[in-house]
C-alpha positions as CSV (number, residue, x, y, z in Angstrom):
1,M,63.8,-130.8,41.4
2,E,64.9,-129.0,38.5
3,V,62.7,-126.1,39.1
4,L,63.2,-126.4,42.7
5,A,67.1,-126.0,41.7
6,V,66.5,-123.1,39.3
7,V,64.1,-120.9,41.9
8,T,67.3,-121.6,44.4
9,A,69.8,-120.2,42.2
10,L,67.7,-117.3,41.3
11,L,67.0,-115.8,44.8
12,L,71.0,-116.8,45.6
13,A,71.2,-114.3,42.5
14,H,68.9,-112.2,43.6
15,T,70.5,-111.7,47.4
16,L,74.0,-111.5,46.1
17,A,72.9,-108.5,44.2
18,Y,70.9,-107.0,46.3
19,V,73.9,-107.5,49.2
20,A,76.4,-106.1,46.2
21,W,74.1,-103.4,45.6
22,Q,73.7,-102.4,49.3
23,A,77.3,-102.3,49.6
24,V,77.4,-100.0,47.0
25,C,75.2,-97.6,48.3
26,R,76.9,-98.0,51.9
27,R,80.2,-97.0,50.3
28,R,78.5,-93.9,48.2
29,R,76.7,-92.8,51.6
30,S,80.1,-92.6,53.5
31,R,82.0,-90.2,50.9
32,C,81.9,-86.9,51.9
33,Y,82.7,-84.0,49.4
34,L,83.3,-80.1,50.4
35,L,80.7,-78.6,47.6
36,E,81.8,-75.2,48.6
37,Y,82.2,-73.1,51.9
38,A,82.4,-69.5,52.7
39,C,83.6,-67.0,55.9
40,H,82.0,-64.4,57.2
41,R,83.5,-60.7,57.0
42,P,81.3,-58.1,59.2
43,S,81.0,-54.8,58.3
44,D,84.0,-52.4,58.4
45,D,81.9,-50.4,61.5
46,R,82.7,-53.5,64.1
47,K,86.5,-53.2,63.3
48,V,88.9,-52.7,66.6
49,T,91.5,-50.2,66.3
50,T,94.7,-50.0,68.3
51,E,92.6,-46.7,70.1
52,M,89.6,-48.8,70.3
53,A,91.4,-51.8,71.9
54,G,92.8,-48.9,74.2
55,A,89.4,-48.1,75.3
56,V,88.1,-50.5,75.7
57,I,90.7,-52.1,78.6
58,E,90.8,-48.6,80.3
59,R,87.2,-48.1,80.6
60,N,87.2,-51.3,82.7
61,K,87.6,-49.4,86.2
62,R,88.1,-52.3,87.9
63,L,91.4,-52.9,86.8
64,G,94.4,-52.1,89.1
65,I,98.1,-51.3,87.2
66,S,98.7,-54.4,87.4
67,E,95.9,-56.4,85.1
68,Y,95.7,-52.8,82.9
69,K,99.4,-53.8,82.2
70,F,98.7,-57.6,81.9
71,L,95.8,-57.3,79.0
72,L,98.5,-54.7,77.2
73,K,101.2,-57.1,77.1
74,V,98.7,-59.8,75.9
75,I,97.5,-57.7,72.9
76,V,101.0,-56.3,71.9
77,N,102.0,-60.0,71.8
78,S,99.0,-61.3,70.3
79,G,99.5,-61.5,67.2
80,I,96.6,-59.8,65.5
81,G,96.2,-56.9,63.9
82,E,93.5,-53.9,63.8
83,H,90.9,-55.2,60.9
84,T,89.4,-57.7,63.4
85,Y,85.8,-57.8,64.3
86,C,83.8,-57.5,67.7
87,P,80.4,-57.5,68.5
88,R,78.3,-53.7,68.4
89,N,77.5,-54.1,72.4
90,V,81.3,-54.0,73.2
91,L,82.0,-50.8,70.2
92,Q,79.4,-49.1,71.7
93,G,80.6,-49.6,75.1
94,R,78.0,-51.5,76.5
95,E,80.0,-55.1,77.6
96,E,78.9,-55.3,80.8
97,T,74.8,-54.9,80.0
98,P,74.8,-57.3,77.0
99,T,71.3,-58.2,76.0
100,H,69.8,-60.9,74.6
101,A,69.0,-59.2,71.3
102,D,72.5,-58.7,71.2
103,A,73.5,-62.2,70.3
104,L,70.6,-62.7,68.4
105,D,71.8,-59.7,65.7
106,E,75.2,-60.8,66.0
107,M,74.2,-64.3,65.0
108,D,72.0,-62.7,62.4
109,D,74.4,-60.7,60.8
110,F,76.6,-64.4,60.2
111,F,73.3,-65.9,58.9
112,S,72.6,-63.2,56.3
113,G,76.5,-63.3,55.6
114,A,78.1,-66.3,55.4
115,V,75.3,-68.6,54.5
116,A,73.2,-67.0,52.6
117,D,76.9,-66.4,50.0
118,V,77.8,-70.6,50.5
119,L,74.1,-71.0,49.1
120,S,75.0,-68.8,46.5
121,K,77.9,-69.5,45.6
122,A,77.2,-73.2,44.9
123,G,74.0,-72.7,43.6
124,V,71.7,-74.5,45.9
125,A,68.4,-73.7,47.4
126,A,67.6,-73.5,50.9
127,R,64.7,-76.4,50.3
128,D,67.7,-78.4,48.6
129,V,69.4,-79.1,51.8
130,D,68.9,-82.4,53.6
131,L,70.6,-81.7,57.0
132,V,72.1,-78.8,58.9
133,V,74.6,-78.8,61.9
134,L,75.1,-75.9,63.6
135,N,77.7,-75.5,65.8
136,V,78.0,-72.3,68.4
137,G,79.8,-73.0,72.2
138,S,78.4,-70.5,74.5
139,F,75.2,-69.2,73.5
140,S,72.4,-71.6,73.5
141,P,68.8,-69.8,73.4
142,E,65.4,-71.4,73.1
143,P,64.4,-71.9,70.5
144,S,67.8,-73.3,69.2
145,L,69.9,-71.2,66.6
146,V,69.7,-74.3,64.2
147,S,65.9,-73.7,64.2
148,R,66.5,-69.8,63.4
149,L,68.6,-70.9,60.5
150,V,65.7,-72.9,59.6
151,H,63.1,-70.5,59.9
152,R,65.0,-67.7,58.3
153,F,65.6,-69.3,55.5
154,G,62.9,-71.6,54.5
155,F,64.4,-75.2,54.7
156,R,62.0,-77.8,54.4
157,E,59.7,-79.3,56.8
158,D,61.8,-82.7,56.8
159,V,64.9,-81.1,57.2
160,V,67.3,-82.8,59.7
161,A,69.2,-80.0,62.0
162,Y,71.2,-80.3,64.7
163,N,72.5,-77.8,67.6
164,L,75.7,-78.1,69.1
165,S,77.1,-76.3,71.9
166,G,79.9,-76.1,74.6
167,M,82.2,-78.2,72.1
168,G,84.7,-75.3,71.9
169,C,87.1,-74.6,69.1
170,S,87.3,-78.0,68.1
171,A,83.4,-77.8,67.3
172,G,84.0,-76.8,63.6
173,L,85.7,-81.0,63.0
174,I,83.0,-82.2,65.5
175,A,80.3,-80.8,63.4
176,V,81.7,-81.7,60.2
177,D,82.0,-85.3,61.9
178,L,78.5,-85.7,62.7
179,A,77.0,-84.4,58.9
180,R,79.4,-87.2,57.0
181,N,77.8,-89.7,59.8
182,A,74.3,-88.7,59.6
183,M,74.3,-88.9,55.6
184,A,76.2,-92.3,55.8
185,T,73.0,-93.5,57.6
186,R,70.4,-92.0,55.5
187,T,68.7,-94.2,53.2
188,S,69.4,-91.9,50.1
189,T,72.4,-92.5,48.5
190,S,72.4,-88.0,47.9
191,T,72.0,-86.0,50.4
192,M,72.7,-82.2,51.0
193,A,74.7,-80.6,54.1
194,L,74.6,-77.4,55.7
195,V,77.5,-77.2,58.1
196,V,77.5,-74.1,60.0
197,T,80.3,-72.6,62.6
198,S,80.5,-69.6,64.8
199,E,80.8,-68.3,68.2
200,S,79.0,-65.9,70.2
201,C,80.6,-62.9,71.0
202,A,78.1,-60.3,72.2
203,P,76.9,-61.6,75.4
204,N,80.7,-63.0,76.3
205,W,83.1,-60.4,77.5
206,Y,84.8,-60.5,80.1
207,V,84.3,-57.6,82.1
208,G,86.2,-59.0,86.3
209,T,89.6,-58.6,86.7
210,D,90.7,-62.5,87.3
211,K,94.0,-62.8,84.9
212,S,93.0,-66.6,83.6
213,M,89.5,-65.0,82.6
214,M,91.0,-62.0,80.7
215,L,92.8,-63.2,78.0
216,G,89.9,-63.9,75.9
217,N,89.4,-60.7,75.2
218,C,92.5,-59.8,73.7
219,L,92.5,-62.6,70.9
220,F,88.8,-64.1,70.1
221,R,86.8,-62.1,67.4
222,C,83.7,-62.4,65.7
223,G,83.5,-64.5,62.6
224,G,82.0,-67.5,61.4
225,A,82.1,-69.7,58.1
226,A,79.2,-72.2,56.6
227,A,80.0,-75.3,54.7
228,L,78.2,-77.5,52.0
229,L,78.7,-81.0,52.4
230,T,77.3,-83.9,49.6
231,N,78.1,-87.1,49.5
232,E,76.5,-87.8,46.2
233,P,79.2,-88.7,43.8
234,A,78.4,-87.1,40.6
235,L,79.0,-84.3,42.5
236,R,82.8,-84.9,43.0
237,R,84.0,-82.7,40.0
238,R,82.1,-79.7,41.3
239,A,83.5,-80.1,44.5
240,K,86.8,-78.3,46.1
241,M,87.8,-81.4,48.5
242,E,86.9,-85.2,49.4
243,L,87.4,-85.9,53.0
244,R,89.3,-89.0,53.6
245,C,89.3,-89.5,57.3
246,L,88.9,-87.8,60.5
247,V,89.9,-88.0,63.7
248,R,89.0,-87.4,67.5
249,A,90.7,-87.5,70.4
250,N,88.8,-86.6,74.0
251,I,91.0,-86.7,76.9
252,A,88.1,-85.2,79.0
253,A,88.2,-87.9,81.8
254,S,91.9,-86.3,83.1
255,D,90.9,-83.6,85.9
256,D,93.6,-81.4,84.7
257,A,92.3,-81.8,81.1
258,H,88.9,-81.2,82.0
259,A,89.5,-78.3,83.8
260,A,92.0,-76.6,81.0
261,A,89.4,-74.4,79.8
262,V,85.8,-74.0,81.6
263,H,83.4,-71.0,81.3
264,R,82.8,-69.6,84.9
265,E,81.9,-67.4,87.4
266,D,84.6,-65.4,88.8
267,A,84.8,-65.0,92.6
268,D,82.7,-62.0,92.0
269,G,80.3,-63.5,89.8
270,R,81.3,-61.9,86.6
271,L,81.1,-65.5,83.9
272,G,84.1,-65.4,81.4
273,V,86.3,-68.5,80.2
274,S,88.9,-69.2,82.8
275,L,91.9,-70.8,81.1
276,S,94.4,-72.8,83.2
277,K,97.8,-73.3,83.5
278,A,97.5,-77.1,82.8
279,L,96.5,-76.2,79.3
280,P,99.3,-76.0,77.6
281,K,100.3,-79.7,79.0
282,A,96.4,-80.9,78.2
283,A,96.9,-79.6,74.6
284,V,100.1,-81.6,74.0
285,R,98.7,-84.8,75.2
286,A,95.6,-84.2,73.2
287,F,97.1,-83.9,69.9
288,T,99.7,-86.7,70.4
289,D,96.6,-89.1,70.7
290,N,95.4,-87.8,68.1
291,L,98.7,-88.0,66.0
292,Q,99.3,-91.9,66.9
293,R,95.8,-92.7,65.5
294,L,96.1,-90.2,62.8
295,A,99.8,-91.2,61.5
296,P,98.8,-95.1,60.5
297,R,96.0,-93.6,58.1
298,V,97.7,-90.5,56.4
299,L,101.1,-91.7,56.0
300,P,102.8,-93.7,53.4
301,A,104.3,-97.0,54.5
302,G,107.6,-96.7,54.3
303,E,107.5,-93.4,56.7
304,L,106.1,-95.5,59.3
305,A,108.3,-98.5,58.8
306,R,111.5,-95.6,58.6
307,F,109.8,-93.9,62.3
308,A,109.4,-97.6,63.4
309,V,113.1,-98.7,63.1
310,R,114.7,-95.2,63.9
311,H,112.7,-95.7,67.3
312,L,113.9,-98.7,68.2
313,L,117.4,-98.6,66.9
314,L,117.9,-95.1,68.3
315,R,116.4,-96.1,72.3
316,K,119.1,-99.0,71.6
317,L,121.7,-97.0,70.9
318,L,121.3,-94.0,73.4
319,F,120.7,-96.7,76.5
320,R,124.2,-98.1,75.7
321,R,125.9,-94.9,75.5
322,S,124.1,-93.5,78.6
323,K,125.6,-93.7,81.9
324,P,124.1,-94.8,84.7
325,T,123.1,-91.6,86.8
326,T,121.5,-90.6,83.1
327,N,117.8,-89.9,83.8
328,K,115.4,-92.4,82.1
329,A,112.8,-90.5,81.6
330,Q,114.9,-88.1,80.0
331,A,117.0,-90.4,78.1
332,Q,113.4,-91.8,76.8
333,A,112.2,-88.3,75.7
334,Q,115.6,-87.9,73.8
335,A,114.9,-90.9,72.0
336,Q,111.8,-90.0,70.2
337,P,112.4,-89.3,66.8
338,K,110.1,-87.8,65.3
339,I,107.8,-89.2,62.5
340,D,107.8,-86.8,59.1
341,F,104.0,-86.0,58.4
342,K,104.8,-83.9,55.3
343,T,105.7,-87.2,53.7
344,G,101.6,-87.4,53.6
345,V,100.1,-83.9,54.1
346,D,101.1,-81.3,51.5
347,H,99.5,-78.1,53.6
348,F,98.9,-78.3,57.2
349,C,95.8,-76.0,57.9
350,L,96.3,-75.1,62.3
351,H,93.8,-73.6,64.4
352,P,95.4,-70.2,65.1
353,G,94.1,-70.1,68.3
354,G,97.4,-68.1,69.3
355,T,101.0,-67.3,68.7
356,A,102.2,-70.2,71.0
357,V,99.4,-72.5,69.3
358,I,100.8,-72.3,66.4
359,E,104.7,-72.6,67.4
360,A,104.4,-75.2,69.0
361,V,102.4,-77.2,66.4
362,R,105.1,-76.2,64.0
363,K,107.5,-77.2,66.3
364,S,106.0,-81.0,66.9
365,L,105.3,-81.8,63.4
366,G,108.8,-79.8,62.3
367,L,106.9,-77.5,59.6
368,T,108.9,-74.5,58.4
369,E,107.6,-71.1,58.2
370,H,106.0,-71.3,55.0
371,D,103.6,-74.1,56.4
372,V,102.4,-72.3,59.1
373,E,102.0,-68.7,56.8
374,P,98.6,-69.1,56.4
375,A,97.9,-70.1,60.3
376,R,99.6,-66.7,61.2
377,M,98.4,-64.3,58.8
378,T,94.8,-65.2,59.6
379,L,95.2,-64.4,63.2
380,H,96.8,-61.2,62.2
381,R,93.9,-60.5,59.8
382,W,90.7,-62.4,61.6
383,G,92.0,-63.2,65.1
384,N,90.7,-66.1,67.0
385,T,87.3,-66.7,65.4
386,S,86.9,-70.3,67.7
387,A,85.8,-73.2,65.6
388,S,85.5,-71.5,62.3
389,S,89.4,-69.9,62.1
390,L,89.8,-73.0,60.5
391,W,87.9,-72.5,57.5
392,Y,89.6,-69.2,57.1
393,V,92.8,-70.8,57.0
394,L,91.9,-72.9,54.8
395,G,90.3,-70.1,52.6
396,Y,94.0,-68.1,52.9
397,M,95.3,-71.1,51.0
398,E,92.6,-70.9,48.5
399,A,93.3,-67.5,48.0
400,K,96.9,-68.0,47.7
401,R,96.2,-70.5,44.9
402,R,98.1,-73.5,46.7
403,L,95.7,-75.7,46.7
404,K,96.3,-77.8,43.4
405,R,94.2,-81.1,42.4
406,G,95.5,-83.9,44.1
407,D,97.0,-82.0,46.9
408,R,96.5,-83.4,50.2
409,V,95.4,-81.1,53.9
410,L,95.5,-81.5,57.0
411,M,93.2,-79.7,59.5
412,V,94.1,-79.2,62.9
413,T,92.1,-78.1,65.6
414,F,91.9,-77.9,69.8
415,G,88.8,-77.0,72.1
416,S,87.9,-77.4,76.1
417,G,87.1,-81.1,77.0
418,F,90.3,-81.4,76.3
419,K,89.7,-82.2,72.6
420,C,92.5,-82.1,69.5
421,N,90.5,-83.4,66.0
422,S,91.7,-83.1,62.5
423,A,90.6,-84.0,58.9
424,Y,92.8,-85.1,56.3
425,W,91.2,-84.1,52.7
426,E,92.2,-84.4,49.4
427,V,92.0,-81.7,46.9
428,C,89.7,-82.3,43.8
429,R,89.9,-79.4,41.8
430,D,92.7,-76.7,41.4
431,L,91.1,-73.7,43.7
432,A,91.6,-70.2,43.3
433,D,88.6,-67.9,45.1
434,A,90.1,-65.6,47.5
435,G,86.8,-65.3,49.5
436,A,86.6,-63.3,52.4
437,W,90.2,-62.6,51.7
438,D,89.8,-61.2,48.3
439,D,90.3,-56.9,49.7
440,C,93.5,-57.5,51.1
441,I,95.1,-61.2,50.2
442,H,97.6,-58.9,48.0
443,Q,99.1,-57.5,51.2
444,Y,99.7,-61.1,52.6
445,P,102.3,-62.1,53.8
446,P,103.9,-58.5,54.2
447,E,107.8,-58.1,54.3
448,T,107.5,-57.4,57.5
449,L,104.3,-57.9,59.9
450,V,103.2,-54.6,61.4
451,N,102.5,-54.8,65.1
452,P,100.1,-51.5,65.8
453,Y,99.9,-52.3,69.2
454,M,103.7,-52.4,69.7
455,D,104.2,-48.8,68.8
456,K,101.5,-47.4,71.0
457,F,101.6,-49.8,74.3
458,G,104.8,-51.6,73.7
459,W,106.5,-50.3,76.8
460,V,105.0,-53.3,78.8
461,N,107.0,-55.7,77.4
462,D,109.3,-54.6,80.4
463,V,106.5,-55.6,82.4
464,Q,107.1,-59.0,84.6
465,G,104.1,-61.0,83.2
466,Q,102.3,-63.8,80.8
467,G,101.8,-62.5,77.9
468,G,100.4,-64.5,74.3
469,G,99.6,-67.5,76.2
470,F,97.7,-70.6,75.0
471,V,94.1,-69.6,73.7
472,F,91.7,-72.2,71.8
């Protein structure tokens, strides 16, 4: 009996130790550190000057005077400058006849830039990468782009590779989420993941006359970013940031939200992205859904309690004082107090989808101009580079040496579907790498943000019509 008791005790101790070890391993695997990232800066011969932007519009002979003025008005109010980048086929006047090679060349330029750069900066060899997640929304060749990347850099034969498409401007954080989850399920407690984010502009330049499909040409520009993630705690001191939580909201079950941004053909069979009038409403709804789930995870208990108390008291007070004729829906809207996200967030990394996007988020969160400066400057310097835009905004913050150890960074992005994704990071060490901004960061923010399109096309502001708009 004594022997049996000893054996039982040993087995129980072994089981408990094994369970404890597995719990430790799961916790370690669930960690996600941003080791390094790099944003792509195309060559200067691909920059879009004021004259080039006007020439691209003028050579579309299908445009009537109304469409011509509409496009110029959007450019004037877009918030972008003269240093954004276009694909070579557009600059060469071949936007109506793009080839498969044009799209592949655009991707290869990006691979040679950002992907090679991030591996070099981190001191990581391609064969040290265990997992690759690539997202390019509107170009899905065969073999896949992630296979092209594996072939180009010579990743290992057992590398786990994922290729995302059709996810829109919010795909960057979706790729991070996929990489984090994949790392957590691997048996190894140490995984190196490469996340690659870009968009294909070369074959997707709209050459028709549908105004809902013409906005994209004015704001979307070439770019991309690559990031190295790991779950190895020993690398935390080298890492730039640690991911604390990532929240995703997808309201595609709604007909209006699903149709807010659609890649489709116009009446003449020309392909482009259509942005409906329901898009701003869908963005607000997805944003609200996301923040409702994010707030309890990132804000201090005191702020949550203050919000709850103010919410109840204001509603009671308003309804007591309101006249019987007061519209109940309006009264409820007025009674909504704003939660202060700045009590739990030091820096806001917002998707620079357009001036209207940035301003809407600024007002919703009660942010200052200083808070949204990185997004505005990114839009001016790089344009809307789709899913990779957030990394340029983060790069601006780092180049300005805003990110200090212990700071909390909130990334917020929107995308077709309709989706709103957010990621909450903690800075691991003081950051000061200018990256893709190194040749121009001293120019930002300027005392007066020069709009080069205003001098040349400013007269169109007297024309009736929409300008700027929500673009994701």
